[in-house]
N, C-alpha and C positions, 0 to 999 in steps of 0.2 A: 299302331294298328288297332282298328276298332273291331271289337268282338261282339257277338250276340249278347254275352253276359254284360259287357259294359253298357250296351244300349238299354238292356233291361234295368240295370242299376240306375241309369240316368233317367229312366222313365220316358224315354223317347217314344214319340208316336209316329212311327215310320213303317213303311212297307218294305219288306226285305225279299231279296232273292237269295235263297240259302242253298249252298252246295252241300252235298253229302258230307264232305270233309268238315265244313263249318258246323253242321249239325252234330257230327260225331264229337268234335272238340267241345261243343256246348254240353252235350250229354256227359262226357267224361269229367268236365269241371263240376257239374252238379253231383255226380257220383262221388267225386273226391271230397267235396264240401260235406256231403252227407256222412261219409266214412269218418272224416275228421270230427264232425259234431258228435257222432256216436261214440268215438273214442274218448272225447272230452267228457261226455256224460258218464261213461263207464268209470273213468278215473275219479270223477267227483263222487259217484256212488260208492266206490271202494273206499275213498277217503272218509266219507260220512260214516260208513259202516265201521271203519277202523276207529273212529273217534267216538262211536256210540258208547254210552254208559248204560249198564244194566243194573237193575235193582232186584233184590230178592223179594219173596212174597210178603214177608213181614214189613219191609220198608214200603212196599206198594200199599198194603192195607192201611198203614199209618198215614201215608201221604194222601190217599183218597178217602180215608175214613170209611172203609167197607170191610166186610168179613170175608173169610175164605169161601163161603158159599157163593157170595156175589162174584168173586173173582172166577170161580169155577163156571158159573152161569155165563159170565161175559166171555170166557174162553170158548165155551160151547157155541155161543152165538156169534163169535168172531169179532166182538167189540174190543177186547184187549187180550190178545193171544200171547201166551208166554213162550219162551224158547227154553227147551230142555237142555240143561248143562249137567251131565251126570244124572243124578236123581232129583235135581232141584229145578224148580221153575224160576226163570229169570225174565224180567220184563224190560224192554227197551225204554229208556227215558223219553225218547221222542214219541213213542206210543202213549205213554202216560200223559205227556203234555197235550197230545191230541185229545185225549179224553177230558182233561181238565179244561181245555179251551173250547169245548163244545163240538169237537169233530166226532160226534157219536150220534147214534140214532135217538129219536124222540123218546122211545121207551126207556133208554138208559138215563136220559136227562130227567124225565119225570120220576124215575126211581130214585135218583140222587136227591132231588128236591124233597121227596117224601122222607128220605133217610135223614135229612138235615133238620126236619121239624121236630 
């Protein structure tokens, strides 16, 4: 049986006469694929979060070669925001990698260059 979905997947260039039932089946298949994709995305996000490594303030300062004041400023500006665990600030390693690889604003990049000189 040929379905609308199979014709779309094949890239067929045809004119169709579609019944309401055909259209309903096509819509339901799109909804089902969307739900499955969202579930897979949620599973992957949960797995990434479970595997995330967190570093304390001292480790982050040493790794990025910055002081507490800089970390506080970055947190206020949203560049590198810590997660509170009890009374400690912890930083996700993925966020630190983002800062190290240039996933930050120009002002932070120029600040880091000045700091290295």
